[in-house]
N, C-alpha and C positions, 0 to 999 in steps of 0.2 A: 697254548692257544686253543680256542674252541673251534670245533669243526661245524658249528651251527651255521647253516647257509644265511640266515638273517643277520647274524653277527658279522659274517664275512662281507655281506653286501653293505652293511652299515659302515664298516671300516673302509671299504673301497670308495664309497661316496664321500667320506670325509677327506680322502686324499685327492687333491685336484688332478693329479696325473692319471687317476683312474677314470676321469670323465672323457673317455675316448669314444664312447658310444653316442651316436646322434640323438637318441632318445633321451639320454641323460642331459645333453646340452639343451634340448628343447624344453625339458622339464625345468631346468634351472632358469632359462630365459622366461618361461611362463610364470615361474614363481616371482622373478624380479618384476615383470610387467604387472603382476597382480598386486604386489606390494606398492609399486609406484602408483598404480591406479587407485588403490585405497587411500593413499596419502593425498593424491590429487582430488579425489571425491570429498575427503574431509575438508581440504582447503577451500574447495568450491562452495561447499555447504556453509562454511564459516563466512566466506565472503558474501554469499547471498543473504545470510542473516544480517550481517552488518549493513548491507545495502538496504534491506527492508526496514531496518531500524532508522537509518538515515532518512529514507523517504517518508516514513511516518512522522519523524520529528520535523522534517521540512514542511509537510502538509499542515501540521498544527501551527507552525510558525506563520505560514501563509494565511491560515485561517485567522489568527490573531491580527495580523496586519490588514487583511481585507475587512475584518470587522471594525477595526479602528478607522480605516479609510471611509467606510460607509457611514459610521457615526459622525465623523468630521464633516463629510459632505452634507449629511442631513442637518447637522447643527448650523453649517454655513447657510444652507437654504432657509432654515427657520429664522436665523438672525437677520438675513437680508430682507426677508419679507416683513419682519417686525420693525426694522430700522428705517426702511425706505418705502413706507406705505404710500407716501405722496408721489414719489418720483421713482417708481420701480421700472427698471429697464427690462423689457421682455426678452432681450437676448441673454441677459445675465440669468434670468429665471430659467430660460430654456437650457442654457449650458449647465446650470446646477442640476436641473432635472435629468439631463443626459448623464451627468457624472453620477448621480444617485442610481440611475438604472444600471450603468456599467458596474458600479461597486456592488450592487445586489447580484448581478450576474457572476462576477468574480467570486463573491462569497459562496454562492450556490455551487459553482464549479469546484471550489476547494472542498466543500462538504462532500461532493460526489467523489473526489479523489481520496478523501478520508475514508469514505465507505469502502472503497476498493483496497485501500492499503492496510486497514485494521484487520487483525485476525478474527475478531468477533464484532458484530454490529447488530445489536438487538436492544430492546427496551431497557434491560438491566444495564447494559454498557452505556447507553445514553444517559441514564439516571446517574451512573457513577461519574461520568464526565461532568455532569452538571454539579454534583457534589464537590468534585475536585476543582471546580471552576475553570475547567478547560472550555466549557460552554459558559460564556459570561452571564447570560440571563435566560430566563424562561422564554423571552421573546425570540430567541434563536432556535428553540426546539422544533419549530415548524420546518426549519431547513433540513433537519435530520430525519424527520418522520417519513417522508416519501421513500426513503431508501430501506426501510425496514422490510424484511421478507414477508411479513404478514400483510403488508399494505397491498390491497388489491390493484391499485394503480400501477404497481411495478410488476405484476404478474402478467404473463402472456394471455391474450384473449383466445379461448378455443374457437375454432371455425364455426361451430354450431351456435355460439352466442352472438356472433356478429350478424348484422342485418342481412347481408347478401351472401354470406358464407365467405366473405373476403375480409382481410385485415385492413 
């Protein structure tokens, strides 16, 4: 056997009966907590990514459904006005207009949630979505443009630029 103190200490740590010192126990417990914490952090990160992907997919599904709803309401409004020119009911026209307004608001809100859930949101990304047909037509691009970082309407107004120094 070797009389090297490092070798002797290594052997004593390998033997569970040698863990009589409190510092040894604290070290082992600390190591176990560290390993468990790393495993938990990995699991949490994986769960977070899965949730982010689910939210993104759900937002795009909602965008598709809201877009179709808006198109259906607008088509119903157009069809009703064309078919019933002589005897149009103002209440029906009002309800169709309200439905149109509500569908537009929902579509805009879904675009806002897409803006927050996507990792990148810029002109190139919007152009890619249009090519991939996630955005069904150029008519919908105006919904995405206000959320671009370069859009001045989305930037905070500095106090010196406002008329009374107030927002």
